[in-house]
N, C-alpha and C positions, 0 to 999 in steps of 0.2 A: 645601367640600362642604355641601350643604343638609342639616341634621340632620333625623332622622325625628321626627315628632310623638310617637312613642312615648317619646322622651326627656323630653317635657314633659307630665306627667300632666294638668295643667289644660287644656292645649291639646287633647290627645288626647280628653279628655272631651267637648270641644265637637263632635268629629267622630265619636264612638263611637255606632254605632247601638244599642248595648246600654244607653246611658245612660238611666236611668229617666225616663219621661214625655217624652223628647225628641221622639218621633214626633208627639205632640199639640201641640207648640209651632209655631205658624204662622210664627214668625220663625227657625226652626232653619236653613233653607237660607240665609237672609239673613246670619245669624251666621257660617255657614261661609264665605260669600262675603267677609265682612269679614276673617276670619282668613286667607283666601287672599290678599287684598289686602295685609295686614300682612306675610305671609311673602314674597310677591313683592317687596315694597318692600325687605326686608332682603337678598334673595338674587338679585334680577334681575341685579345686577352680576356675580355669580358665574356666572350663565348666559351672560352676554355675554362674559365674559373667559375662562372655563375650560371650560365644558360645551358650549356651542353658539356658539363664536366666529364661525362663518360666518353666523349669523343675528343678529348684534349689532345691526344697524339696525332690523329689525322688532321685536326684543325690547325696544327702547327704549320702545315704547308697549304692552307686554304687559299693563299694568294697565288700559288704556283700555277694551277690551271688557268687562272685569269691572266697571269703574266704571259703564259704560252699563247693564249688566244690573242692578246693585244699585240704581241710581236708578229704573229702570223698574219693577222688581219691588216696590220699596218704595212707589212711587207707586200701583201697582195695588192694593196692600193698604191704601191709604188712610193710610199711616203717614208720608208725606212732608208736613211742615207747610207751610202757606202763610205766608210772612212777608216783610218788606220786604227782608231781606238776600238771600234766595234769588231773589225776584222781580227785585230790582235787578241782581244779577249776571247773571241770565238775559237781561235786556234789554240789558245791556252786551255780553254775548257775541254776541247776535244782531245788534244794531246795529253793533258793531265789526266783525263778519264782513263785512257788506255795505259799510260805509264803506271797509274795507281794499281791497275789490275795485273800488269805484267811484272812490275819491279817493286811495287809498294805493298800496301796492306792486303790487296787481293780481294777486298770485300765489295761486291757489286752495289748493294744499297748505299754504302758509305760513299763510293765513287759517284753514284748518281746524285746523292745529296750535295756533294761538294761541287760537282760540275754545273748544277742548276744555277749557282750563283752567277757564273759567267755566261751561260747560254740562255737563261730565262730572265733574270732580274737586271743584270747590267744593261741589256739592250733597251730596257724601259726608259733609261735616261733619254735616249734618242726618240723613243715613241712619244713621250710626254713633250719633248722639245719640239717635235714636228706637228703634233696634233693640237697642243695648247698654244695660246698666245698670251700677251700681257693681260688682257681682260679676263681670261680663264684663271690665270694665277691670282689675280685680285679676288676672284670669286672664292678660290680656295682660302685665301686670307680672311675674307669676311666670314666664311663658315667657321674658321678656327676661332675667331673672336667670340662667336656665340658658344662654341663648344667649351672654350676655356672657362666660362663662368661655372657651369655645373662640375667641370673637371676639378676646379679649385675646391669647391664644396666637398667633393669626393675625397680628395687627398687630405683635406682637413679632418674629415671623419676617420679616415684610415690612420692618421697620425695619432689621434686620441683614443682610438679603439684598440683593444687587445688583439693580438695576432689570431686568437681563436674566434674572433667575431666574423660573421658572414661577410662583411665588407672587406675583410682582409684575407679571405680564403685564397689559397694558392691554386695553381694549375691542377685540374682534375678534382677540384673541391678539397684540396689538401687543407686540413684544419690546423696545420702548424703555421700557416700564414705565408703570404707572398712578400712580406716586408724584408728589408735587408738591414743589417746592423747599422745603426746611426750613431747616437750619442745620448747619454743620460738615461739609458734604458728605453729610448724611443727608436722606432724603426723608420727607415726611409719608405714612404708609401709608393706603391706601383701604379696608382690610378686605375685606368681601365686596361693596363698592359699586364703582360704575364711576368714582367720583371721591372725593377725600379729604373732601369736605364731608359725605359719608354717615357717616364715622366720628365726626365732631363731633356730628352730629344724633343718632346712635344713643346715644352715651354721655350726651348732654345729657338725652335722654328717660329713659335708664336711671337717672340721678341722682334724678329725681323719684320713681321707684318704690323705689330703694334707701332713701332717707330715709323714705318712707312706711312701708315694711315694718319699718324699725328702730323706728318709733313704734308699729307693730302687729306685734310679733314673732311672734304666733301665726298670722299669715295667710300665712306663706311658710316654705319649708324653710330651716332655719338654715344648713346647709352651703352651699346655693345662695346665700343672702344674703351670707354671709361671702365666698364666692368672687367674687360679682359686685361686692361693695364693694372688694375688693382689685384686681379687674380695672378698676374705674372709676378708682381712684387711679393705677394703673399706666398707664392709657390717657392720662393728662395728659401725661407726658413722651414716651411713645411716639408720640403723635399730633402733637407739636410744635405744638399748637393753643392759642393764647392764648384764643380764643373759648370753647373747652371749659372751660378753667380758670375764666374769668369766669362761665360759666353754672353750673358746679357750685357756685361760691361763692354765686351768687344763690339757687339752690335750697336751699342750706344755710341761708341767712338766712331764707328762707320757712319752712323746717322749724323753725328755732329760734323764730320768731315764733309758729308754731302750737303748739309744745310749751310755750311760756311761759304759755299760757292754762291749762295743767294741770300741776302739779308732777310728777305721776306720769310724764308723757311726757318731761319733762326728765331724770328718773332713768333713762330708757331710752336716750335718744339721746346724752347727754353722756358717759357711760362708753364707749359705742361709739366716739365721736369720739376720746376720749383713747387708747383702745387702738389705734385706727387710726393716730394720730399717732406713738405710741410704736413701733408696728411699722414705720412708714416709716423711722425713723431708721437702724436696722441694715440694712434692705432697700436703702436708698438708697446704701449703701456697697458693695453687691454688684456684681459685674461686669455683671449683667443690667440693672440700673437706673441705675448710675452714669453710663454713657455717654449714654443718652437724657436724663437730667436735665441733663447738661452741655450737650447740644444744645438742650434746651428753654430753659435759662437764657440761652444765647447768642442764641437767637431773640428772646427778650424784650428783651434789651439792645440788639440791633441795630434791632429794630422801634421801641423807645422813642426811639432816637437819630434815626431817620428820620421818625417820626410825631409826635414831641413828647411822649413819656411817656403817662401814663394819659389825659390830656385828649385827645391825638390819637387814641389807640386807641379809647376809648369815645365821647368827645364827637363827634369828626369822623366816625368810622365809622358810628355809629348815629344820634345826634341830628343831626349835621351833614347827613347825607343826607336825613333827614326834613324838616328845616327848609328845605334847599335846594329840595326838590321843591315844598313848599307855598308858598314865597316866589317860585317861578317862575324859578329860575336857568336861563335858557335856554328856559323854557316859552313865553315870549311870542313867541319866534321859530319855534315849532313850528306846523305847519298845524293848522287848527281841529279836524280829525278825525285828526290825527297822521299818522304814516307808515304805519300799517297794523298791525293786530293780528298778533302772531306774529313780527314783524320783529326785535324785540329779543331773541329767543331764539337760542341757538347753532344750533339746527336751522334756524330761519328764515334766519339769516345765511348758513349753508352752502348753502341751497337757492337763494338769490337771487344769491350770489356766483359769478362766473364761474370762480373757482379752487376753489370748494367749501370755502374756509377758514371755520372757526368763530371767531366773535369777537363783540364787543359793538358792533353797528352803531348802537345808540341810547345805552344807558347800562348800566353794571353794577349800579348801585343800583336796587332794585325800584321805588320810587315814581317815580323819574325815568324808568324804562323804561315804566311804566304811562302816564305823560303823553306820552312820546314816541311810543308806539304808538297811543294812543287819542285824543290831543288833550287839551286842558285840561278840557273839560266831562266827557267820559266817564272820563278818567284820574282826576280828582279824585273822581268818583262812586265809583270802585273804592276809592280810598284811604279815603274817609269811611265807606263800607260796612264795610271791614275794621276800621277803628278802632271803629265803633259796635258791631259784633259782638263784638270783643274786650272792650270795656267792659262789654257786657251779660253776657258769660260771667264776667268777673272779678268783677263785682258779685254774681252768683249764687254763685260760689265762696266769696266772703267770707261771704255769708249761711250757707253750709254750714259754714264754719269756726266761726262763732258757735254753731252748733247741735252742734258737736263732730265734724263730718265734714270731714276736711281732705285727702282725696285730690284733689279738684278744685283746691283751693288750691295744692297742690304742683305739679300739672300746669300751672297758670297761671304758675308761676315760669319755665317754659320757653316756654309759649305766648304770654306777654305780648308779646314782640317777634316771635316766629316767625309768629303769625297776623297780626299787624299789618303787618309789613314783610319777611317771609320771601321769598326769591327764588323765586317761582313759575315763572320761566322755566326753571329746572333741574328735571328730573323727580323726582330724589330729594328735593330740598328741598320741592317741591310735595307729594309724597306724605306726608312727615313733617308738613307744615303742616296738611293737611286731616285726616289721621288724628288728630293731636293735638287739633285743633279738635273733632272728634267725641268723642274721649275725655274732653275737659274737660266737654262737655255731658252725656255719659253718666254720668260720675262723680257728677253731681248728682242722678241718678235712682236711688232705692232699688231693691234687688233685687225682682223681681216674680215672682209665681207664674204658672203656665200659665193658670190661671183668669182672672187679672187681664189677661193679654195677650189672651185670647180675648174677654173682656168689653170691653176697650178703654176702659173708663170708670172703672176703679179709681183711687182717689186716689193710691195709691202708684205707679201706672204712668204718671202724666202727666209727671213730671219738670219741668224748668225751662221756662218760656215764653220763646220767642224772637221773639214777635210785635213 
């Protein structure tokens, strides 16, 4: 069920017409649109599985019209910045659309579906970055703390329920279930998302906020923070996701690095970590968590045997796919303009396949898919633009850290790989990637007054430059 905004005071304040001075804020409706995008990202899977299963296919792109409106409305207000990243991706999207029709698959719907990634969703990074500021990002984080509590209950129910149960129904009401093979006969739960990767993405982003609010305990409700922290830890075995475990560890290391700069912060986060670890010991022996921990351990052991331990899990999965794409493993055999934008997505493959099967016609890895769809020239352009943008954001986040602001730094702990090589072919992963990219930029922007927004020239309202 989609929770009411009334349960999230910070979120409801964004939408409340009674909020002081909101009527005078020219970005008010844009902020509401970003909140709507955020909530649809979290709950569009629930709409497709449980609420409106008969409309599962059109609901797949329910965020697209909203993204189009946000981009156009931001541009009309003169808030959409001109920079090499936005211009470059727009050129790739337009050129890739025509080359797909002229030299590639020649399927118009597939080309439109592929081009929308660059023309509708990628610009949202800059929309969120210009419309939101650090205070807005903190509101998103506080909302996630509240949402994480029922989300954890849900994935627990999904873990223990058979795939035929209503709580595990797949897209379109599929009674075969939405879970993905895990270990010991248990399936990885999808939560409110259409696929299990949404669970990993959600809790990975949650971890950034959990560590941030433990370092700034006065910025979030203590009960919500404790509940979300326990939910985050419980989600590791329930999700049977090694990627989630690795990401939480990475975010923890980023948090400890930030805290080490000021002893007072270490005094806040270290006791919280010790209490969490001590609480997990007895909890891990309860019937609720013991079984998922066993399944998670079994998954790690079997995966290590198959993939060659940590090297195979981390090196080959992440660095290996990156190096393979850049060194041209197979790219020399690709057509100069690729096989056509959109063909590497599951939707694209189902549209061109006579049987309607979804699969990876080009490659599962993101960078290899980019080169396969767009060819070497355009594909590498996308890759280097993503790397350049991530490097620019990360450098700005580090500068913020030096100045004592570490929200952007903690978001970078998840965004570093997500923005650089997240799988944009999958709608949920695309949504988290562009939203996270915008949040990383917005977190570097100090909170602004209405007067500063109206003036448009206040020093506190400029935020980081992405030119």
